[in-house]
PANU-325658 format. One line per 10 residues: their letters; for each residue x, y, z of C-alpha. Coordinates in pm, 1 decimal, m for minus. Layout:
A = X,Y,Z ~ ... $
***
This chain:
MILLTVTSIE = 2050.4,m2848.9,701.8 ~ 1844.5,m2671.1,966.8 ~ 1637.3,m2770.4,1267.6 ~ 1274.4,m2846.6,1183.8 ~ 1018.3,m2573.0,1115.7 ~ 646.6,m2652.8,1091.1 ~ 485.3,m2366.1,905.6 ~ 163.6,m2520.4,774.6 ~ m92.8,m2796.8,817.6 ~ 57.8,m2962.4,510.1 $
GLECMNNFEA = 400.6,m2962.8,675.4 ~ 253.1,m3121.4,987.0 ~ 82.7,m3391.2,779.7 ~ 410.6,m3464.1,596.0 ~ 554.5,m3602.3,922.1 ~ 294.2,m3876.4,959.0 ~ 557.4,m4132.4,853.8 ~ 780.0,m4051.4,1151.1 ~ 760.1,m4248.7,1472.5 ~ 495.0,m4118.0,1711.4 $
KTYWTSGSNE = 717.6,m3916.5,1944.5 ~ 776.5,m3557.3,2047.0 ~ 1054.1,m3384.4,1846.9 ~ 1224.7,m3049.1,1884.8 ~ 1153.1,m2771.6,1633.7 ~ 1340.6,m2442.7,1603.6 ~ 1037.6,m2244.3,1722.4 ~ 1064.2,m2025.1,2028.8 ~ 934.6,m1710.7,2192.7 ~ 1254.2,m1662.5,2394.5 $
DENCNAEKKY = 1549.5,m1462.8,2264.0 ~ 1919.7,m1542.1,2286.2 ~ 1939.2,m1364.6,2624.4 ~ 1660.0,m1582.4,2766.9 ~ 1421.9,m1288.0,2771.7 ~ 1058.3,m1359.3,2694.2 ~ 954.4,m1217.3,2358.4 ~ 600.3,m1122.7,2262.7 ~ 618.6,m1296.5,1928.6 ~ 724.3,m1637.4,1801.6 $
AWCSTGFNMT = 997.4,m1703.4,1547.7 ~ 1165.9,m1996.2,1375.8 ~ 1521.3,m1957.3,1499.7 ~ 1668.9,m2169.4,1220.5 ~ 1533.3,m1942.6,943.1 ~ 1484.1,m1606.4,1115.0 ~ 1121.6,m1574.9,1003.7 ~ 851.5,m1466.0,1248.5 ~ 536.2,m1671.9,1288.1 ~ 222.4,m1499.7,1165.6 $
GNFIESEKMW = m70.2,m1422.9,1391.7 ~ m290.3,m1655.6,1185.2 ~ m47.3,m1940.9,1243.9 ~ m29.9,m1884.6,1619.8 ~ m408.4,m1859.3,1649.3 ~ m478.1,m2172.5,1441.1 ~ m604.0,m2451.6,1667.6 ~ m513.8,m2707.4,1399.7 ~ m141.6,m2636.2,1452.3 ~ m139.0,m2702.9,1828.1 $
LPPNNAIPSA = m168.2,m3023.0,2028.4 ~ m524.5,m3035.7,2168.7 ~ m627.3,m2876.1,2391.0 ~ m487.9,m2557.2,2239.6 ~ m137.7,m2514.0,2382.3 ~ m58.5,m2184.0,2210.7 ~ 1.8,m2012.2,2546.2 ~ 354.6,m2045.8,2688.8 ~ 421.5,m2079.9,3059.0 ~ 701.8,m1914.7,3254.9 $
TNRCLAVSLS = 922.1,m2221.4,3200.9 ~ 795.0,m2375.9,2877.0 ~ 901.5,m2140.7,2601.5 ~ 1045.2,m2363.6,2327.5 ~ 832.7,m2544.6,2072.7 ~ 828.1,m2915.8,1998.4 ~ 599.7,m3113.3,1769.9 ~ 414.6,m3412.2,1910.5 ~ 334.8,m3676.4,1646.7 ~ 61.8,m3936.6,1676.2 $
TVPTKQGLVH = m96.9,m4206.5,1467.5 ~ m420.2,m4013.3,1520.0 ~ m399.5,m3686.5,1316.9 ~ m628.6,m3500.3,1558.4 ~ m393.0,m3573.5,1847.9 ~ m76.1,m3420.5,1709.0 ~ 58.8,m3066.9,1685.2 ~ 294.4,m2814.7,1841.3 ~ 347.4,m2807.6,2216.9 ~ 549.1,m2589.5,2459.0 $
RKCDDALPFI = 839.6,m2757.3,2636.7 ~ 1125.4,m2652.0,2864.0 ~ 1414.1,m2543.8,2645.8 ~ 1660.3,m2775.7,2825.1 ~ 1445.9,m3089.9,2782.5 ~ 1620.5,m3379.2,2607.0 ~ 1416.1,m3466.2,2297.9 ~ 1492.5,m3624.5,1959.9 ~ 1507.7,m3378.6,1670.7 ~ 1444.8,m3363.8,1296.3 $
CQYSVDCPKI = 1660.2,m3172.8,1046.2 ~ 1539.2,m3049.1,710.0 ~ 1659.1,m2877.4,397.6 ~ 1557.1,m2512.5,368.6 ~ 1479.1,m2294.8,68.1 ~ 1676.5,m1970.9,88.7 ~ 1389.7,m1720.0,79.9 ~ 1453.0,m1344.8,109.8 ~ 1337.6,m1177.4,430.3 ~ 1055.0,m924.2,431.6 $
CNRNMTWINS = 1114.1,m612.8,220.4 ~ 1109.9,m286.8,417.2 ~ 1031.0,54.2,277.5 ~ 1323.2,209.4,469.5 ~ 1654.2,28.4,445.5 ~ 2032.9,47.6,432.9 ~ 2215.2,215.8,146.6 ~ 2301.7,m106.6,m36.0 ~ 1951.4,m250.6,4.3 ~ 1805.9,73.4,m127.3 $
YRQCCALGME = 2026.8,43.9,m434.7 ~ 1924.1,m318.8,m489.2 ~ 1556.2,m242.2,m443.2 ~ 1561.6,16.7,m720.0 ~ 1759.7,m217.0,m942.4 ~ 1498.1,m488.3,m892.2 ~ 1233.0,m240.9,m1010.0 ~ 1427.0,m176.2,m1329.3 ~ 1523.8,169.8,m1207.2 ~ 1828.0,331.5,m1048.6 $
SLNIDNAAEQ = 1871.8,467.5,m698.3 ~ 1818.2,844.1,m674.4 ~ 2099.5,1055.3,m816.6 ~ 2118.2,1424.9,m897.6 ~ 2291.8,1483.1,m1226.6 ~ 2354.0,1855.4,m1189.2 ~ 2273.2,2169.4,m991.8 ~ 1976.4,2247.2,m1218.6 ~ 1815.4,1915.0,m1128.0 ~ 1856.9,1983.2,m756.7 $
LGLTAMTVAN = 1714.5,2331.1,m809.8 ~ 1412.5,2172.6,m979.9 ~ 1351.5,1952.3,m676.2 ~ 1382.6,2256.9,m451.7 ~ 1133.9,2451.3,m664.3 ~ 892.4,2160.6,m639.8 ~ 895.0,2172.7,m258.4 ~ 856.0,2550.2,m251.3 ~ 560.9,2537.0,m490.5 ~ 389.3,2263.0,m288.2 $
KANWTANFNY = 488.8,2360.7,66.0 ~ 128.0,2424.9,164.9 ~ 26.4,2065.5,92.5 ~ 347.1,1859.8,90.6 ~ 246.9,1498.3,156.6 ~ 567.5,1316.2,61.1 ~ 850.6,1210.7,292.8 ~ 1164.9,1415.3,355.8 ~ 1465.0,1179.5,393.6 ~ 1593.8,943.8,124.7 $
WTSGTWKGAP = 1899.2,742.5,30.4 ~ 2073.2,829.2,m295.9 ~ 2322.2,625.2,m498.0 ~ 2604.7,860.9,m395.3 ~ 2915.1,721.9,m220.9 ~ 3295.1,740.1,m204.5 ~ 3340.9,379.6,m86.1 ~ 3644.8,227.0,m255.2 ~ 3783.2,567.3,m354.1 ~ 3975.8,834.6,m163.1 $
EKQWSWCELN = 3767.3,1004.6,107.2 ~ 3507.7,1250.9,m27.5 ~ 3571.5,1160.9,m389.0 ~ 3198.5,1135.8,m445.1 ~ 3031.9,951.4,m730.7 ~ 2681.6,842.5,m824.2 ~ 2644.6,465.5,m868.5 ~ 2451.5,448.3,m1193.8 ~ 2351.9,147.6,m1402.6 ~ 2630.4,212.1,m1653.3 $
GPTVFAKGLV = 2895.8,272.5,m1385.1 ~ 3003.8,546.5,m1140.5 ~ 2971.5,914.0,m1235.4 ~ 3153.9,1184.2,m1038.0 ~ 2944.3,1458.2,m878.4 ~ 2881.0,1765.4,m1090.3 ~ 2981.1,2103.8,m951.4 ~ 2727.3,2317.6,m769.8 ~ 2535.5,2051.3,m576.7 ~ 2418.5,2184.6,m239.7 $
WENRQPDNKG = 2532.6,2010.8,79.5 ~ 2402.7,2084.5,427.5 ~ 2613.9,2333.6,622.8 ~ 2943.9,2171.5,733.5 ~ 2867.3,1860.5,534.4 ~ 3013.4,1623.2,431.0 ~ 3213.1,1567.1,750.0 ~ 3265.0,1187.1,764.1 ~ 3160.1,1188.9,1129.6 ~ 3316.4,901.8,1320.6 $
GNESCVHFRF = 3516.5,807.2,1014.4 ~ 3235.2,591.4,877.9 ~ 3006.5,817.6,671.7 ~ 3062.2,728.3,308.5 ~ 2707.6,728.3,165.1 ~ 2491.1,1023.1,59.3 ~ 2152.8,1099.6,213.1 ~ 1918.7,1350.8,44.6 ~ 1673.9,1564.9,237.4 ~ 1388.1,1802.1,165.4 $
TLNFTGTIMT = 1424.4,2056.0,446.5 ~ 1126.3,2072.6,680.4 ~ 1081.3,2446.9,639.4 ~ 1061.8,2399.3,260.8 ~ 1353.3,2627.4,184.0 ~ 1537.2,2379.4,m30.3 ~ 1699.6,2041.5,m70.0 ~ 2035.1,1940.6,75.4 ~ 2270.1,1644.8,92.0 ~ 2454.2,1501.4,390.3 $
DRNCANKYIF = 2695.4,1211.1,432.6 ~ 2570.4,930.2,654.5 ~ 2670.3,584.1,769.6 ~ 2573.5,336.9,494.8 ~ 2413.4,108.6,755.0 ~ 2159.0,374.1,853.5 ~ 1802.0,317.1,742.2 ~ 1619.2,563.4,522.6 ~ 1343.4,550.8,265.8 ~ 1455.6,440.2,m77.6 $
ACKSALKTTP = 1395.9,660.9,m380.3 ~ 1430.8,541.6,m738.1 ~ 1474.9,721.9,m1066.0 ~ 1426.8,635.4,m1432.1 ~ 1402.0,809.0,m1764.7 ~ 1059.5,948.5,m1846.2 ~ 859.9,697.8,m2045.2 ~ 553.2,795.7,m2241.9 ~ 275.6,555.0,m2328.8 ~ 99.9,613.2,m2659.9 $
KPCVASCPIE = m248.1,741.1,m2596.9 ~ m504.2,465.6,m2658.8 ~ m772.9,522.4,m2914.0 ~ m1087.4,699.2,m2800.9 ~ m1434.5,609.9,m2919.3 ~ m1584.8,860.7,m3163.7 ~ m1881.5,1057.0,m3030.9 ~ m2118.5,1283.0,m3227.7 ~ m1985.3,1635.8,m3268.7 ~ m2315.4,1806.7,m3350.2 $
SCERNSTLFG = m2417.2,2080.2,m3108.1 ~ m2705.2,1998.2,m2875.6 ~ m3010.5,2227.4,m2873.9 ~ m3313.1,2192.8,m2650.5 ~ m3648.4,2152.7,m2827.2 ~ m3908.1,2290.0,m2586.6 ~ m4198.5,2128.0,m2773.2 ~ m4085.2,1788.9,m2646.8 ~ m4135.9,1885.9,m2282.8 ~ m4471.1,1874.3,m2105.8 $
TDATTQQAVL = m4523.4,2083.6,m1793.9 ~ m4826.9,1928.6,m1630.3 ~ m4825.0,1646.6,m1378.5 ~ m5002.2,1409.8,m1617.4 ~ m4715.7,1432.2,m1867.2 ~ m4454.3,1375.0,m1593.8 ~ m4639.7,1069.0,m1464.2 ~ m4664.3,926.7,m1813.6 ~ m4287.6,957.5,m1859.4 ~ m4221.9,783.8,m1526.2 $
HEFAPTTYGD = m4474.3,511.2,m1602.2 ~ m4311.5,435.8,m1937.3 ~ m3993.0,325.8,m1758.4 ~ m4154.8,129.3,m1475.6 ~ m3994.3,m206.3,m1375.4 ~ m4254.1,m396.7,m1579.2 ~ m4159.1,m213.8,m1900.1 ~ m4050.1,m422.3,m2194.8 ~ m3828.4,m241.3,m2445.4 ~ m3488.2,m137.9,m2584.5 $
YWLSGTDLGC = m3355.2,212.8,m2521.9 ~ m3054.8,378.7,m2683.2 ~ m2790.6,516.5,m2442.1 ~ m2488.2,738.5,m2510.7 ~ m2234.7,453.9,m2490.9 ~ m2024.7,355.0,m2792.6 ~ m1692.1,204.4,m2898.9 ~ m1715.7,344.3,m3251.8 ~ m1364.2,370.5,m3398.4 ~ m1202.8,209.7,m3092.4 $
DSNFRWCTLS = m1304.9,m153.7,m3056.7 ~ m1390.0,m270.6,m2702.5 ~ m1307.2,68.9,m2545.6 ~ m1657.0,186.7,m2464.3 ~ m1721.9,548.6,m2373.6 ~ m2019.4,748.7,m2245.5 ~ m2046.9,1034.1,m2491.7 ~ m2260.5,1252.2,m2264.4 ~ m2014.8,1214.1,m1974.3 ~ m1695.4,1223.1,m2186.3 $
RDFVNPEVKW = m1545.7,931.5,m1993.5 ~ m1477.8,563.3,m2044.7 ~ m1694.3,291.2,m1895.1 ~ m1609.7,194.5,m1536.8 ~ m1632.5,m183.7,m1496.2 ~ m1810.3,m189.5,m1155.5 ~ m2101.8,10.4,m1296.1 ~ m2148.5,m197.7,m1612.9 ~ m2365.7,m508.9,m1633.3 ~ m2380.3,m658.0,m1980.5 $
KEGHPKPGLD = m2636.2,m894.2,m2128.3 ~ m2488.3,m1241.4,m2177.6 ~ m2292.9,m1255.8,m2505.0 ~ m2250.7,m877.3,m2518.9 ~ m2080.2,m658.9,m2621.2 ~ m2065.6,m814.0,m2967.4 ~ m1783.9,m733.2,m3213.7 ~ m1892.0,m499.7,m3492.5 ~ m2191.3,m364.8,m3298.5 ~ m2072.9,m25.8,m3178.1 $
CVYLEVRNGS = m2363.3,142.5,m2998.4 ~ m2498.7,62.4,m2653.8 ~ m2863.7,24.1,m2559.1 ~ m3052.0,m70.5,m2244.7 ~ m3253.8,m391.3,m2267.2 ~ m3546.0,m387.0,m2021.2 ~ m3730.5,m714.8,m1968.5 ~ m3976.1,m725.5,m1676.1 ~ m3734.4,m613.2,m1405.4 ~ m3413.5,m721.9,m1583.8 $
VLLATDDCAQ = m3209.9,m419.4,m1696.3 ~ m2891.8,m499.9,m1892.2 ~ m2658.4,m330.5,m2138.0 ~ m2624.5,m465.6,m2491.1 ~ m2483.7,m353.2,m2826.8 ~ m2639.6,m316.3,m3169.1 ~ m2586.0,m152.7,m3505.5 ~ m2599.3,222.3,m3454.0 ~ m2840.7,262.0,m3747.6 ~ m3114.5,57.4,m3581.0 $
NKSFLCEVRK = m3433.1,230.3,m3462.6 ~ m3496.7,212.2,m3088.8 ~ m3658.0,419.4,m2817.9 ~ m3423.8,643.7,m2623.3 ~ m3369.7,764.0,m2270.0 ~ m3273.9,1114.8,m2163.5 ~ m3166.2,1247.0,m1825.0 ~ m3110.1,1584.5,m1667.7 ~ m3011.1,1702.9,m1322.4 ~ m3186.0,1979.4,m1136.2 $
KGTFGKAMQT = m3001.6,2305.1,m1103.4 ~ m2776.5,2312.1,m797.5 ~ m2772.6,1933.4,m754.3 ~ m2498.2,1840.5,m1001.2 ~ m2223.3,1808.5,m737.5 ~ m2433.7,1592.1,m506.5 ~ m2540.9,1369.7,m792.0 ~ m2179.3,1316.0,m895.1 ~ m2085.0,1233.1,m535.1 ~ m2363.9,977.5,m515.3 $
ECAETWDITI = m2247.1,817.2,m839.5 ~ m1888.1,800.8,m711.4 ~ m2000.5,652.9,m380.1 ~ m2197.6,377.0,m550.8 ~ m1929.2,305.9,m813.1 ~ m1629.7,290.4,m578.2 ~ m1804.7,170.5,m260.9 ~ m1705.1,465.0,m41.4 ~ m1910.6,698.9,173.8 ~ m2029.3,1050.2,92.6 $
DQIDLLMNVS = m1828.9,1176.7,394.2 ~ m1510.8,1028.9,248.1 ~ m1580.1,1198.6,m84.9 ~ m1645.0,1528.9,94.4 ~ m1309.8,1497.3,270.8 ~ m1123.3,1428.3,m53.4 ~ m1288.6,1726.6,m222.0 ~ m1218.0,1954.7,75.4 ~ m842.6,2003.5,44.3 ~ m798.9,2210.4,361.3 $
AFLTATISLN = m986.3,1953.7,570.8 ~ m789.8,1666.8,418.2 ~ m453.8,1829.0,491.8 ~ m546.9,1903.8,854.0 ~ m700.2,1563.0,924.2 ~ m591.1,1401.4,1250.0 ~ m372.3,1098.9,1303.2 ~ m672.7,871.6,1255.4 ~ m643.6,956.8,886.7 ~ m269.0,1024.7,865.9 $
LKFGIGGLDA = m176.7,691.2,1023.9 ~ m422.8,475.8,837.1 ~ m449.6,106.9,921.6 ~ m584.7,m177.7,711.6 ~ m546.1,m551.3,679.4 ~ m190.8,m485.1,558.8 ~ m93.0,m275.3,862.7 ~ 36.5,79.1,881.7 ~ 29.3,320.4,589.9 ~ 405.0,332.8,525.9 $
LATLRQIELV = 428.0,676.6,361.6 ~ 220.0,853.0,626.5 ~ 385.1,677.7,921.3 ~ 742.1,743.2,810.1 ~ 651.1,1105.8,745.7 ~ 520.8,1138.2,1101.4 ~ 850.7,995.0,1229.5 ~ 1043.1,1251.9,1024.9 ~ 832.5,1538.6,1156.6 ~ 875.8,1451.8,1525.2 $
SQEEPAKLET = 1248.2,1375.0,1498.0 ~ 1306.0,1740.6,1405.2 ~ 1587.4,1653.7,1165.1 ~ 1795.4,1485.8,1437.4 ~ 1968.6,1190.8,1265.3 ~ 1992.2,969.9,1575.9 ~ 1622.8,1008.3,1660.1 ~ 1527.2,962.4,1296.6 ~ 1726.3,638.4,1283.0 ~ 1558.3,514.7,1604.2 $
GFVAYDQCSG = 1216.1,584.2,1456.4 ~ 1289.6,411.2,1126.4 ~ 1426.9,103.4,1302.4 ~ 1117.7,91.8,1525.5 ~ 900.5,116.1,1214.8 ~ 1080.2,m185.0,1065.0 ~ 1021.1,m385.0,1381.8 ~ 658.5,m290.1,1434.8 ~ 504.8,m240.8,1090.7 ~ 477.8,m606.0,989.8 $
IKSDDECVIP = 219.0,m712.4,1247.0 ~ m60.6,m912.6,1082.2 ~ m402.4,m1025.3,1198.2 ~ m743.6,m1111.2,1056.5 ~ m889.3,m875.3,1317.3 ~ m846.2,m514.9,1200.3 ~ m855.7,m388.5,1558.9 ~ m568.5,m611.2,1669.0 ~ m325.5,m461.6,1413.1 ~ m323.2,m100.6,1544.7 $
HETYKCGQEK = m339.1,m221.7,1905.6 ~ m33.6,m445.9,1874.0 ~ 150.6,m195.9,1651.2 ~ 99.4,78.7,1908.2 ~ 223.4,m144.6,2190.8 ~ 531.9,m233.9,1985.9 ~ 598.6,136.5,1917.3 ~ 570.7,215.7,2286.9 ~ 835.0,m48.3,2359.1 ~ 1079.4,41.9,2079.1 $
APDLVSKIIT = 1047.9,423.2,2058.9 ~ 816.3,558.0,2333.9 ~ 933.5,920.7,2306.8 ~ 866.7,936.9,1933.8 ~ 525.7,771.9,1969.4 ~ 431.8,1018.0,2243.6 ~ 536.9,1313.6,2025.0 ~ 337.8,1182.4,1728.5 ~ 26.2,1159.3,1945.9 ~ 88.1,1505.4,2091.5 $
NNYGNATMV = 136.7,1657.9,1744.9 ~ m188.1,1512.4,1618.4 ~ m410.0,1526.8,1925.8 ~ m244.7,1791.0,2142.3 ~ m223.5,1555.8,2440.5 ~ 25.5,1269.9,2486.0 ~ m209.2,1086.9,2723.2 ~ m495.2,1088.6,2471.2 ~ m457.3,718.8,2385.2 $
***
């Protein structure tokens, strides 16, 4: 059994049957060397407490005692017959208090993107794939060609674990650990100069690297306990192409007699589709020949759910064509037999405005700004964007791919520095908070503590000034 953890309101309420006393828990913000930590953890399970937990007033004995003093750094739980007068409280770690033991479910710890060799192998296995291996020289050459072809806009990472090792075999008798058993290395694979060297007598796992100057790909032997990004591999799987709705194939020709040029005609057209209009209007949508997979024939693309608002009970099976039902301000999509007679709606964009119109549609459909669309469409601007884009934050924390890539770039291919950066990433990337501003602030502070030189170089590389922050 383990010393008590109290991880939720429900867990606190479960102890209402215990005698109203103060009991030790395994919570603390002091490490084994009696140094004050800046985060809380349950020592009996090894899990950190989340920011939401620490900030919850319901978990602490009123008034809120979620602030430790210089001497009170261990957590106890104070129980009371009055639910509003119980909760966690800070106590001196050498106080004599009764304690409660509990059974514990053996949950896995948080999964990190960069990990040891064995964890990398297990991660790929859990995904139904195998850890990266290179079957022959031609496959390595293909990876090299890929980097050369994309060197102007390479956005992936550079350093990865493979499944290669000689553990359990004579030194340097290298094999790939594949799902059907070990396979010895094929001839012609390219190692880094003077590699493998089994430095320190403990390098028995294979690390794969895209060289930073994009001249190729190389392998090195590294300590299996080092942390790198995992890469997985599987056979190419093809998904049968789904059916596509059938659209008319007749060529479209403009009939000029249908177009008026005077203002009166234009006003009449606009008036006919005013909000008070009552009518049904054919659109270009259909699922003809492909049930429930609706497609806009004029746009040659499938329906996008966020932009579709159906009339209740629609679409109806067997009715393949889409019309717009307008009822005094209510505008909804519906389906009907394609042979029915209805009014129709046409649209056209002015010359030179097509791109802007498409951007506006994308912005409304996907809830993003025009500036963001401009950035995505401007490749050169996107690739030279500053750290504010490269190191993107959200509710989930750091963008893993971008952050690890920055660490690789500033470590300049030095294994020790790279390892320091990856370890710091593991320690600092899991910070959570409901406040989006708190996440980058606390993550940056953690990075300054764990790897200040690397953080400074990242800032310098992206802003040109290490004191910019």
